[in-house]
Backbone as CSV, one residue per row, in Angstrom:
resi,resn,N_x,N_y,N_z,CA_x,CA_y,CA_z,C_x,C_y,C_z
1,MET,123.889,48.214,87.861,123.750,49.548,87.120,124.932,49.664,86.062
2,GLU,124.547,50.114,85.107,125.262,49.874,83.721,126.556,50.991,83.937
3,LYS,127.703,50.615,83.387,128.959,51.393,83.690,128.674,52.654,82.782
4,THR,129.246,53.642,83.364,129.451,54.974,82.486,130.756,55.071,82.297
5,ILE,131.095,55.223,81.091,132.305,55.241,80.590,132.770,56.967,80.325
6,TRP,134.003,57.147,80.895,134.480,58.715,80.519,135.707,58.776,79.840
7,ASN,135.756,59.567,78.822,136.999,59.606,77.922,137.852,60.906,78.134
8,LEU,139.063,60.791,78.370,139.856,62.024,78.755,139.630,63.142,77.767
9,ASP,139.448,64.434,78.212,139.483,65.432,77.448,140.776,66.054,77.253
10,PRO,141.703,65.979,76.666,142.943,66.250,76.688,143.294,67.755,76.603
11,MET,142.317,68.732,76.009,142.380,70.062,75.983,142.246,70.633,77.219
12,HIS,141.558,70.117,78.259,141.525,70.465,79.555,142.362,69.550,80.638
13,SER,143.314,68.965,80.376,144.035,68.142,81.154,145.584,68.314,80.928
14,GLU,146.323,67.842,82.244,147.539,68.018,81.972,148.220,66.839,82.859
15,VAL,149.594,66.492,82.572,150.346,65.507,83.136,151.683,66.105,83.497
16,GLN,151.986,66.349,84.920,153.213,67.016,85.109,154.115,65.921,86.020
17,PHE,155.392,66.248,85.906,156.276,65.660,86.952,157.213,66.667,87.551
18,LYS,157.794,66.523,88.811,158.729,67.600,89.421,159.862,66.790,90.007
19,VAL,161.056,67.051,89.835,162.107,66.544,90.471,163.128,67.432,90.969
20,LYS,163.747,67.231,91.915,164.788,68.288,92.617,166.135,67.972,91.497
21,HIS,166.810,69.069,91.347,168.038,69.299,90.730,169.042,69.981,91.715
22,LEU,170.063,69.204,91.982,171.076,69.592,92.946,170.556,69.979,94.443
23,VAL,169.328,69.254,94.702,168.889,69.309,95.716,168.228,70.829,96.355
24,ILE,168.453,71.684,95.238,168.327,73.130,95.870,167.030,73.394,94.930
25,SER,166.607,73.088,93.861,165.448,73.654,93.080,164.600,72.473,92.497
26,THR,163.594,72.808,91.673,162.860,71.705,91.249,162.913,72.012,89.619
27,VAL,162.748,70.952,88.821,162.543,71.142,87.491,161.156,70.300,87.233
28,THR,160.305,71.022,86.787,159.185,70.508,86.145,159.035,70.267,84.791
29,GLY,158.419,69.023,84.489,158.327,68.604,83.343,156.976,68.185,82.874
30,GLU,156.492,67.555,81.446,155.286,67.381,81.371,155.325,66.265,80.263
31,PHE,154.217,65.649,80.185,153.914,64.762,78.876,152.879,65.265,78.034
32,GLY,153.238,65.733,76.859,152.115,66.421,76.023,151.357,65.553,75.214
33,VAL,151.639,64.239,75.246,150.624,63.296,74.542,150.406,62.073,75.383
34,PHE,148.956,62.147,75.944,148.493,61.164,76.699,146.994,60.617,76.563
35,ASN,146.576,59.783,77.252,145.216,59.026,76.998,144.782,58.550,78.255
36,ALA,143.746,58.523,78.640,143.055,57.955,79.818,141.490,57.745,79.572
37,SER,140.988,56.691,80.243,139.441,56.369,80.259,139.227,56.024,81.729
38,LEU,138.013,56.190,81.991,137.413,55.974,83.373,136.034,55.467,83.356
39,GLN,135.973,54.377,84.079,134.534,53.734,84.258,134.037,53.941,85.719
40,SER,132.770,54.162,85.738,132.085,54.496,87.039,130.836,54.183,86.916
41,ASN,129.938,53.963,88.176,128.612,53.837,88.309,128.206,55.020,88.314
42,GLY,127.818,55.986,87.008,127.079,57.152,86.953,128.168,57.996,87.847
43,LEU,127.803,58.937,88.413,128.897,59.633,89.390,129.387,59.185,90.547
44,ASP,129.092,57.929,90.891,129.592,57.171,91.765,131.004,56.595,91.389
45,PHE,132.079,57.378,91.958,133.349,56.753,91.798,133.986,55.881,92.625
46,SER,133.301,55.364,93.807,133.827,54.466,94.771,134.513,53.165,94.148
47,GLN,133.855,52.573,93.245,134.348,51.466,92.673,134.737,51.577,91.422
48,ALA,135.295,52.969,90.906,135.429,53.261,89.488,136.865,52.456,89.090
49,SER,137.274,52.393,87.885,138.463,52.115,87.521,138.888,53.047,86.406
50,ALA,140.195,52.968,86.021,140.831,53.747,85.056,141.786,53.107,84.411
51,GLN,142.273,53.638,83.121,143.406,53.361,82.582,144.101,54.715,82.038
52,PHE,145.276,54.818,81.629,146.069,55.625,81.329,147.495,55.266,80.551
53,GLU,147.788,56.151,79.884,149.211,56.061,79.061,149.654,57.364,78.653
54,ALA,151.087,57.364,78.696,151.486,58.618,78.154,152.653,58.214,77.159
55,ASP,152.871,59.066,75.945,154.096,58.765,74.921,155.039,59.403,75.609
56,VAL,156.186,58.549,75.910,157.557,58.897,76.536,158.130,60.017,75.563
57,ASP,157.988,59.813,74.257,158.467,60.636,73.543,158.076,62.307,73.361
58,SER,156.788,62.321,74.132,156.366,63.590,74.149,156.852,64.420,75.432
59,ILE,157.648,63.814,76.069,158.241,64.580,77.248,158.576,66.172,77.053
60,ASN,158.579,66.957,77.728,158.871,68.340,77.720,159.256,69.206,78.903
61,THR,160.473,69.458,79.009,161.076,70.230,80.317,161.379,71.525,79.728
62,ARG,161.016,71.960,78.682,161.518,73.149,78.266,162.822,73.579,77.987
63,GLN,163.344,72.309,77.905,164.822,72.306,77.620,165.263,70.975,76.746
64,SER,165.621,71.427,75.397,165.614,70.203,74.401,166.846,69.136,74.858
65,ASP,167.929,69.720,75.355,169.165,68.663,75.581,168.688,67.718,76.725
66,ARG,168.235,68.474,77.817,167.558,67.497,78.778,166.510,66.677,78.310
67,ASP,165.540,67.079,77.498,164.638,66.164,77.042,165.079,65.215,76.287
68,ASN,166.143,65.359,75.507,166.666,64.214,74.798,167.275,63.101,75.601
69,HIS,167.942,63.714,76.625,168.710,63.010,77.695,167.600,62.160,78.325
70,LEU,166.489,62.486,78.807,165.595,62.057,79.362,164.710,60.813,78.490
71,LYS,164.701,61.089,77.391,164.344,60.214,76.199,165.390,59.027,75.935
72,SER,166.699,59.104,76.511,167.822,58.248,76.015,167.708,57.018,77.047
73,ALA,168.534,55.899,76.820,168.486,54.709,77.354,168.895,55.060,79.055
74,ASP,169.689,56.272,79.150,170.113,56.828,80.629,168.802,56.748,81.434
75,PHE,167.471,57.162,80.767,166.367,57.414,81.435,165.423,56.559,81.106
76,PHE,164.364,57.109,80.185,163.189,56.530,79.963,163.301,55.401,78.686
77,ASP,164.348,55.526,77.826,164.611,54.696,76.578,163.374,54.432,75.856
78,ALA,162.953,55.754,75.305,161.963,55.954,74.446,161.785,55.074,73.291
79,ALA,162.980,54.782,72.654,162.836,53.830,71.571,162.445,52.723,71.858
80,GLN,162.912,52.043,73.138,162.462,50.519,73.322,161.105,50.491,74.277
81,PHE,160.852,51.438,75.143,159.702,51.721,75.995,158.982,52.857,75.787
82,PRO,158.223,52.952,74.727,157.626,54.330,74.229,156.280,54.490,74.929
83,LYS,155.772,53.955,75.768,154.763,54.252,76.696,154.946,54.126,78.101
84,LEU,154.278,54.980,79.072,154.333,54.897,80.233,152.926,54.438,80.665
85,THR,152.534,53.429,81.594,151.140,53.339,81.901,150.679,53.096,82.972
86,PHE,149.429,53.178,83.334,148.918,53.081,84.861,147.498,52.307,84.396
87,GLU,147.188,51.412,85.587,145.994,50.917,85.563,145.472,50.805,87.070
88,THR,144.337,51.184,87.234,143.868,51.162,88.693,143.504,49.598,89.112
89,THR,143.704,49.490,90.534,143.379,48.263,91.135,142.380,48.662,92.003
90,SER,142.047,49.777,92.730,141.068,50.230,93.386,140.807,51.726,93.446
91,PHE,139.593,52.044,93.744,139.407,53.576,93.597,138.671,53.668,94.947
92,GLU,139.403,54.261,96.087,139.102,54.329,97.172,138.403,55.568,97.612
93,HIS,137.187,55.688,97.848,136.535,57.037,98.725,137.002,57.199,100.081
94,ILE,137.615,58.189,100.179,138.135,58.440,101.662,137.012,59.392,102.331
95,GLY,136.317,60.086,101.637,135.302,60.874,102.412,135.357,62.381,101.599
96,GLY,133.950,62.733,101.627,133.851,64.253,100.764,134.276,64.172,99.292
97,ASP,135.352,64.746,98.982,135.636,64.771,97.513,137.165,64.209,97.448
98,ARG,137.574,63.412,98.436,138.776,62.841,98.604,138.693,61.208,98.199
99,TYR,139.887,60.977,97.295,140.057,59.414,96.928,141.404,59.173,97.225
100,THR,141.730,57.875,97.138,143.062,57.383,97.148,142.910,56.101,95.842
101,ILE,143.684,56.489,94.982,143.709,55.806,93.624,144.774,55.037,93.618
102,HIS,144.384,53.582,93.995,145.536,52.460,93.912,145.570,51.742,92.663
103,GLY,146.691,51.463,92.148,146.896,51.210,90.716,148.292,50.478,90.612
104,ASN,148.850,50.154,89.433,150.044,49.783,89.111,150.643,50.646,88.030
105,ILE,151.742,51.141,88.015,152.454,51.958,87.047,153.690,51.234,86.297
106,THR,153.536,51.295,85.111,154.743,50.691,84.285,155.387,51.657,83.521
107,ILE,156.657,51.626,83.882,157.736,52.662,83.363,158.872,51.733,82.872
108,LYS,159.414,51.900,81.837,160.430,51.247,81.158,160.374,49.619,81.553
109,GLY,159.400,49.027,81.224,159.089,47.885,81.294,159.013,47.243,82.765
110,VAL,158.997,48.103,83.778,158.908,47.629,85.216,157.802,48.084,85.840
111,THR,156.789,47.296,86.477,155.478,47.502,87.042,155.646,47.726,88.461
112,LYS,155.133,48.637,89.161,155.221,48.859,90.511,153.902,49.472,91.045
113,PRO,153.489,49.104,92.202,152.359,49.620,92.867,152.519,51.169,93.085
114,ILE,151.370,51.914,93.050,151.374,53.288,93.325,149.831,53.655,94.082
115,ALA,150.150,54.839,95.104,148.962,55.159,95.487,148.697,56.713,94.972
116,LEU,147.779,57.213,94.579,147.725,58.742,94.293,146.567,59.281,95.235
117,SER,146.850,60.327,95.401,146.009,60.997,96.248,145.155,61.852,95.412
118,ALA,144.055,61.925,95.384,142.815,62.350,94.563,141.720,63.307,95.051
119,VAL,141.433,64.567,94.228,140.483,65.334,94.863,139.460,65.132,93.541
120,TYR,138.176,65.196,93.838,137.227,64.966,92.740,136.577,66.621,92.632
121,GLY,136.892,67.149,91.410,136.433,68.485,91.291,135.184,68.564,91.232
122,GLY,134.232,67.651,90.949,133.042,67.786,90.544,132.299,67.512,89.035
123,ASN,131.349,67.833,88.878,130.605,67.430,87.491,130.115,68.580,86.935
124,MET,130.227,68.837,85.660,129.396,70.138,85.107,129.084,69.781,83.600
125,THR,128.194,70.437,83.089,127.777,70.271,81.601,128.251,71.270,81.150
126,ASP,128.999,71.330,79.952,129.673,72.314,79.147,128.695,72.932,78.244
127,PHE,129.082,74.051,77.329,128.411,74.711,76.499,127.734,73.897,75.343
128,TYR,128.289,72.577,75.198,127.779,71.782,74.163,127.042,70.617,74.474
129,GLY,126.630,70.533,75.934,125.861,69.506,76.382,126.573,68.235,76.879
130,ASN,127.971,68.464,76.893,128.527,67.313,77.239,129.035,67.110,78.926
131,ASP,128.591,65.982,79.437,128.830,66.006,80.888,130.203,65.786,81.185
132,LYS,130.807,66.444,82.165,132.342,66.344,82.624,132.419,66.386,83.859
133,VAL,133.655,65.664,84.119,134.216,65.248,85.550,135.569,65.664,85.431
134,GLY,136.114,66.216,86.690,137.649,66.308,86.858,138.083,65.894,88.114
135,PHE,139.386,65.521,88.115,140.265,65.035,89.154,141.336,65.779,89.203
136,GLU,142.129,65.968,90.325,143.531,66.283,90.471,144.041,65.375,91.471
137,MET,145.118,64.860,90.751,145.945,63.913,91.456,147.485,64.070,91.812
138,GLU,147.776,63.489,92.757,149.215,63.594,93.118,149.846,62.202,93.617
139,GLY,151.122,61.802,93.419,151.814,60.737,93.969,153.173,60.942,93.854
140,LYS,153.924,59.830,94.358,155.631,59.797,94.297,155.898,58.544,93.812
141,ILE,156.964,58.531,93.197,157.659,57.185,92.903,159.060,57.478,93.087
142,ASN,159.946,56.286,93.246,161.328,56.490,93.130,161.903,55.907,91.744
143,ARG,162.318,57.093,90.992,162.807,56.629,89.696,163.765,55.373,89.648
144,GLN,164.606,54.980,90.664,165.725,54.094,90.721,164.627,52.895,90.635
145,ASP,163.485,52.606,91.021,162.659,51.538,91.044,162.266,51.114,89.615
146,PHE,162.284,52.024,88.724,161.886,51.648,87.319,163.127,51.677,86.368
147,GLY,164.386,51.674,87.009,165.490,51.376,85.992,165.887,52.651,85.304
148,LEU,165.402,53.920,85.982,165.759,55.348,85.576,167.018,55.815,86.511
149,THR,168.051,54.891,86.369,169.075,54.767,87.205,170.368,55.849,87.066
150,TRP,170.279,56.711,85.810,171.257,57.621,85.651,171.601,58.474,86.769
151,SER,172.772,58.703,87.184,172.947,59.618,88.354,174.320,60.351,88.220
152,ALA,174.666,61.482,89.076,175.929,62.151,88.874,175.970,62.870,90.064
153,VAL,177.261,63.173,90.324,177.456,63.889,91.644,178.308,65.197,91.196
154,THR,177.900,66.277,91.779,178.985,67.323,91.294,180.354,67.324,92.145
155,GLU,181.283,68.208,91.901,182.619,68.164,92.273,182.490,68.305,94.023
156,ALA,181.437,69.211,94.222,181.157,69.325,95.828,180.527,68.484,96.672
157,GLY,180.118,67.458,95.617,179.366,66.231,96.403,177.797,66.434,96.257
158,GLY,177.186,67.164,95.619,175.996,67.436,95.349,175.249,66.509,94.370
159,ILE,174.108,65.645,94.762,173.418,65.126,93.846,172.682,65.793,92.754
160,VAL,172.955,65.357,91.534,172.363,66.039,90.272,170.987,66.094,90.346
161,VAL,170.638,64.731,90.223,168.803,64.571,90.208,168.661,63.716,91.298
162,SER,167.299,64.012,92.152,167.089,63.350,93.069,166.364,62.112,92.858
163,ASP,166.156,61.100,93.460,165.528,59.821,93.176,164.033,59.882,93.077
164,GLU,163.505,61.023,94.215,161.977,61.079,94.214,161.473,61.854,93.108
165,VAL,160.511,61.271,92.377,159.624,62.173,91.397,158.305,62.219,91.981
166,LYS,157.730,63.473,91.767,156.592,63.834,92.189,155.550,63.975,90.825
167,LEU,154.340,63.493,91.042,153.622,63.168,89.699,152.287,63.979,90.137
168,ILE,152.222,64.864,89.161,150.812,65.776,89.362,149.958,65.493,88.061
169,LEU,148.700,65.142,88.146,147.707,65.010,86.963,146.677,65.830,87.382
170,ASN,146.223,66.729,86.288,144.748,67.286,86.329,144.096,66.660,85.057
171,LEU,143.196,66.051,85.208,142.427,65.205,84.098,140.826,65.660,84.184
172,GLN,140.488,66.023,83.079,138.975,66.338,82.967,138.490,65.170,82.018
173,PHE,137.291,64.701,82.209,136.698,63.504,81.410,135.561,63.929,80.909
174,ALA,135.143,63.400,79.764,133.655,63.915,79.167,132.970,62.448,78.926
175,LYS,131.864,62.538,79.540,130.914,61.124,79.533,130.733,60.891,78.061
176,GLN,131.068,59.517,77.746,130.818,58.875,76.446,129.136,58.642,76.286
177,GLN,129.028,59.198,75.149,127.500,59.424,74.526,126.848,58.113,74.187
């Protein structure tokens, strides 16, 4: 069967991360500029493959000082490592609308395996006759594994930023014509 190519619909997609601050609250951020593609056998995603990249400079936590710190060498070092990337190694159908997407994520020049839990939202044809599919994905990484090692402790001994980072992706794709 000929591969079906799906291109990201950025207007209907979002890429977020969540990290604990002071271990008592969660800060949410997002990447505003990203791209992805998906290859499948029609609407059968059991053997699909995907590629993703985000521009580190597009990071947004709605606080410019924090965003600038995240872009600095203390964290992502956007000047030297402008992209964060992900490429699948397998797309495992768990059952029903559930998948586990295995792949390699590269941040700050370090590549590590990751597994994302995914829910297939289904397929639909939009008002313009474009075939669309959607996925919601979640995963976790340890930021220290990628050289994002900046850390601080409050006077009371509290950790300023946790090591665990939650990733949340809601991606919609349009079938390439």
